[in-house]
N, C-alpha and C positions, 0 to 999 in steps of 0.2 A: 238063301241069298244072304241072310244076316250073319250066318256062321262064317262065310267067306270074308265078309266085311270086318268082322271082329278079329279073324285071323290076320288080316291085312294090317289092322290097327296094332295088334299085338306084335307083329314083326317089325313095324316101324318103331314102336316103343323099345323093343329089345335092341334094335340097331342103335338107337339114340343112347341108350344106357351103356352099351358096349363101347361106343365112341367116347363117351364121357370117362369111363374107367380107363381106357387106353390112354387118353390124354393125361389123366392124373398119374398113371404109372410111368409114362415116358417122361413127364415133367420131373418126377422124383428121380428117375434113372439119370437124366441129364444133369441134375443138380449133384448127384452122387459122383458122377464121372468128373465133373468140373472140380468138385472138392478134392478128389483123389489126385487130379493133375496138379492143382495148386499145392497140395501137400507135398507131392513129389518134388516140385520146383523149390519149395521152401527148404526141404531136407537137402537137396543138392546145393543150394546157396549156403546153407549152414555148414555143410562139409567143406565146401570150397573156401569159405572164410575161416575155417578151423574152429568154429563155435562148438561143433559136436565131435 
C-alpha cells in the first residue's frame, strides 16, 4: 500500500515540476517572439525613414 502512495506522490511532484519548467520556457519563448517583432518593426521604420 505504501509503494502505491509513494508512486502517487512522485507523480504529483513530477507533474508540478513539469508545469513549472513549461511555464518558464514559454515565458522565455514569448519574450523572444515579442523582441523579434519589435526589432522587425524598428528596422521597417528605419528603412521607411531612410535611416538605414
